[in-house]
matplotlib code that plots the C-alpha trace (Angstrom):
import matplotlib.pyplot as plt

x = [124.6, 126.6, 126.3, 129.2, 128.7, 127.7, 129.6, 128.2, 128.9, 130.0, 128.1, 130.2, 127.8, 129.4, 129.7, 128.1, 130.8, 129.2, 132.2, 132.1, 134.6, 138.5, 140.8, 142.8, 140.3, 138.7, 142.1, 141.9, 139.1, 140.8, 139.2, 135.5, 133.3, 132.2, 130.6, 130.3, 128.6, 128.3, 125.0, 122.7, 122.9, 120.1, 118.5, 117.3, 115.5, 116.7, 114.5, 114.9, 118.6, 117.4, 115.1, 118.4, 120.9, 118.0, 117.1, 121.2, 121.9, 118.6, 120.4, 122.1, 120.8, 123.1, 124.9, 126.2, 126.0, 128.7, 127.4, 130.2, 128.9, 125.9, 126.0, 125.1, 122.2, 121.5, 122.1, 119.8, 116.9, 117.2, 117.8, 114.8, 113.0, 114.3, 114.9, 115.6, 119.0, 120.6, 123.1, 125.0, 125.0, 128.1, 127.2, 130.4, 130.2, 126.6, 123.0, 119.7, 118.9, 120.1, 122.7, 123.2, 121.6, 123.0, 120.3, 122.9, 125.0, 121.6, 121.0, 124.4, 123.6, 120.3, 122.4, 124.9, 123.1, 121.8, 125.1, 127.0, 129.9, 132.5, 130.9, 130.4, 133.9, 135.7, 133.2, 131.3, 134.0, 136.5, 134.1, 132.6, 136.3, 137.0, 134.1, 135.2, 139.2, 140.4, 144.3, 144.7, 144.0, 147.9, 148.6, 146.5, 147.9, 146.5, 147.6, 144.5, 144.3, 141.2, 142.8, 142.5, 138.7, 138.0, 139.7, 137.5, 134.1, 135.1, 136.5, 132.6, 130.2, 127.9, 126.7, 122.9, 124.0, 125.9, 122.9, 119.9, 121.9, 122.3, 118.1, 118.2, 120.6, 118.8, 115.1, 116.1, 114.3, 114.9, 115.2, 111.3, 112.4, 115.4, 114.0, 113.1, 116.8, 116.8, 120.7, 124.0, 124.9, 128.0, 128.5, 132.3, 132.9, 135.8, 137.4, 137.5, 134.4, 133.2, 130.8, 128.2, 129.1, 128.8, 124.8, 124.6, 126.4, 124.4, 120.9, 121.5, 123.3, 120.2, 117.5, 118.8, 118.7, 121.9, 124.0, 127.8, 130.0, 133.6, 135.4, 138.8, 141.4, 143.0, 140.8, 138.1, 135.3, 137.2, 139.3, 137.6, 140.0, 142.9, 143.2, 141.6, 143.3, 142.7, 138.6, 138.4, 140.2, 137.3, 134.6, 136.3, 136.3, 132.8, 131.7, 133.5, 132.2, 128.7, 128.5, 130.6, 130.8, 130.4, 132.9, 135.4, 135.1, 138.4, 138.2, 136.9, 140.3, 142.8, 142.7, 146.5, 145.8, 145.2, 142.1, 141.3, 137.7, 135.5, 132.0, 130.4, 133.5, 135.0]
y = [150.5, 147.6, 146.7, 144.9, 141.7, 140.7, 140.3, 137.5, 137.7, 134.5, 134.1, 131.8, 130.2, 128.9, 125.5, 124.2, 126.5, 129.2, 131.3, 133.2, 132.2, 133.4, 135.8, 133.2, 130.7, 133.6, 134.7, 132.0, 133.9, 136.8, 139.8, 138.2, 140.2, 138.0, 138.1, 135.8, 135.9, 134.7, 132.4, 133.3, 132.1, 129.5, 128.7, 125.2, 124.9, 125.3, 127.1, 129.7, 130.1, 130.2, 133.1, 134.7, 134.4, 135.4, 138.8, 139.2, 139.2, 141.2, 143.3, 141.3, 140.9, 137.8, 135.9, 132.6, 130.3, 128.1, 126.3, 124.1, 120.9, 122.1, 125.9, 123.5, 122.3, 125.7, 126.7, 124.1, 124.7, 128.1, 127.2, 125.0, 128.3, 129.2, 132.8, 135.7, 136.3, 132.5, 131.8, 128.5, 126.5, 124.4, 122.4, 121.0, 117.9, 118.4, 116.9, 117.0, 115.0, 114.2, 111.6, 109.6, 106.6, 104.9, 104.9, 105.1, 108.1, 110.0, 109.4, 110.4, 113.6, 114.4, 114.0, 116.3, 118.9, 119.4, 119.6, 122.4, 124.0, 121.7, 118.8, 120.2, 121.9, 118.3, 115.6, 117.1, 119.1, 116.5, 113.9, 116.1, 117.0, 113.7, 112.8, 115.9, 114.0, 112.5, 111.1, 113.7, 116.9, 117.1, 117.2, 120.5, 124.2, 124.4, 121.5, 120.8, 118.6, 117.6, 120.0, 122.8, 121.8, 122.0, 125.4, 126.6, 125.5, 126.5, 130.3, 130.3, 128.4, 128.3, 125.3, 126.3, 127.0, 123.6, 122.1, 124.5, 122.8, 119.6, 119.7, 121.6, 118.7, 115.9, 117.4, 118.5, 116.8, 118.1, 115.1, 115.4, 118.8, 118.5, 118.8, 122.6, 123.5, 124.8, 126.4, 124.5, 122.7, 121.1, 118.4, 119.0, 115.7, 115.3, 111.7, 110.7, 111.9, 109.3, 112.4, 113.0, 109.0, 108.4, 108.2, 112.3, 113.0, 110.0, 111.5, 115.0, 114.0, 111.9, 114.8, 117.5, 118.5, 118.2, 118.5, 116.9, 115.8, 116.5, 114.0, 115.7, 112.9, 112.7, 115.2, 114.7, 116.8, 120.0, 120.4, 123.9, 124.5, 122.1, 122.5, 126.1, 126.4, 123.5, 123.9, 127.3, 125.8, 123.3, 126.0, 128.7, 126.0, 125.2, 128.1, 129.4, 126.5, 126.9, 130.6, 131.4, 134.9, 136.2, 139.3, 138.2, 134.6, 133.2, 130.8, 127.5, 125.2, 128.0, 127.5, 127.7, 124.1, 121.2, 119.3, 115.3, 114.7, 111.5, 110.8, 112.2, 112.5, 109.2]
z = [85.0, 86.7, 90.1, 92.5, 93.7, 96.9, 100.0, 102.1, 106.0, 107.2, 110.5, 112.9, 115.6, 118.9, 119.9, 123.2, 125.6, 124.2, 123.5, 120.5, 117.6, 118.5, 116.8, 116.4, 114.0, 112.2, 110.9, 108.3, 106.6, 105.9, 104.5, 104.1, 105.8, 109.4, 112.7, 115.3, 118.7, 122.2, 123.3, 125.9, 128.6, 130.6, 127.3, 127.4, 123.8, 120.2, 118.8, 120.9, 120.3, 116.8, 117.3, 119.5, 115.8, 113.9, 115.7, 116.1, 112.3, 111.3, 109.5, 107.3, 103.9, 102.7, 104.2, 105.4, 108.5, 110.2, 112.7, 115.0, 117.4, 119.2, 117.0, 114.0, 115.5, 116.4, 112.5, 111.0, 112.9, 111.6, 108.0, 108.3, 109.0, 105.3, 106.2, 103.4, 103.3, 103.7, 100.9, 102.3, 105.4, 107.0, 109.7, 111.5, 114.1, 114.2, 114.6, 113.6, 116.9, 119.9, 119.1, 122.2, 121.6, 124.7, 127.9, 130.5, 128.8, 128.2, 132.1, 133.3, 130.7, 132.7, 136.0, 134.8, 133.8, 137.1, 138.6, 139.8, 142.1, 142.8, 141.1, 137.9, 137.6, 138.7, 137.5, 134.7, 133.1, 133.0, 131.7, 128.9, 128.1, 127.7, 125.5, 123.3, 122.7, 120.0, 119.2, 116.6, 119.3, 119.7, 115.5, 114.3, 113.7, 117.4, 119.7, 121.9, 124.8, 127.6, 129.8, 127.2, 126.6, 130.1, 130.8, 127.4, 129.7, 133.1, 131.4, 129.8, 130.9, 134.0, 135.2, 134.7, 130.9, 130.6, 132.2, 129.7, 127.1, 127.6, 128.0, 124.6, 123.0, 124.5, 123.4, 119.9, 116.7, 113.5, 111.2, 109.7, 108.5, 107.2, 103.5, 104.2, 104.0, 100.2, 100.3, 99.9, 102.2, 103.5, 106.4, 108.0, 109.9, 111.6, 111.3, 114.8, 117.0, 119.7, 121.3, 118.3, 116.1, 112.4, 112.4, 112.4, 109.6, 107.4, 108.7, 107.6, 104.1, 103.6, 104.4, 103.3, 99.7, 97.8, 101.3, 100.3, 103.5, 103.4, 106.4, 107.7, 108.3, 111.4, 113.2, 116.3, 117.6, 118.6, 114.9, 115.0, 118.1, 116.8, 113.1, 112.4, 109.2, 107.7, 108.8, 107.1, 104.0, 103.4, 104.3, 102.0, 99.2, 99.8, 99.8, 96.4, 94.8, 95.9, 95.4, 92.1, 91.8, 95.6, 96.6, 98.6, 98.4, 96.8, 93.5, 94.3, 94.8, 95.2, 99.2, 100.9, 103.0, 101.2, 102.3, 101.8, 101.4, 101.7, 102.6, 99.3, 98.0, 98.3]

ax = plt.figure().add_subplot(projection="3d")
ax.plot(x, y, z, "-o")
ax.set_aspect("equal")
plt.show()
């Protein structure tokens, strides 16, 4: 008696805004089973976010985690627990530990975590949107801008949740437990990222067994928003190669959008 191939579910974990992935960002994955969620409000510990995700997908027996930015740190935290059913991991624009080395910036972030009202809306969010920006944001399938980043946070991120996530990010540190990740892992990196910097991906690449990195040229930290088709093609190519024979995943190399690799592929 033959058995049908499994159809792993792609679980998409949101960025710092907390907003679930949009239909526009999910559409390039076609008919692949997928699920996204909204991050809980006011949570200031990465482990508690990982608890939330783990509970939200407890019904899934076979899944893949795709975490973007702050969501990548949450996905990494969950992956270090070696949960049953996790088959692969994609971390984009993420980090294993707080990537901010500058003491002035750390101090500024702590101050931003306390902002509220007009100060939060006019100063904190404008500053954050500027840090998220890259020269390539307008070139993608969905032209992006600092104004659109600020609008994303205005619509989805209360000041107290912004502050709580700042505290969670500053305290996060999974560097010493990266070796616990035992599934195929892709570190998806934009070519320009002032917010996260270069060392974050290098640390994860060195610590996660068998991890590979793909640098998408002419993209910035908001590449999930500005380049959703390019981003999805990179994810699907990786999963097709890492999990051959899985139902609903394309044949490796069959994506419709060409993607150029760097980092481990250079």
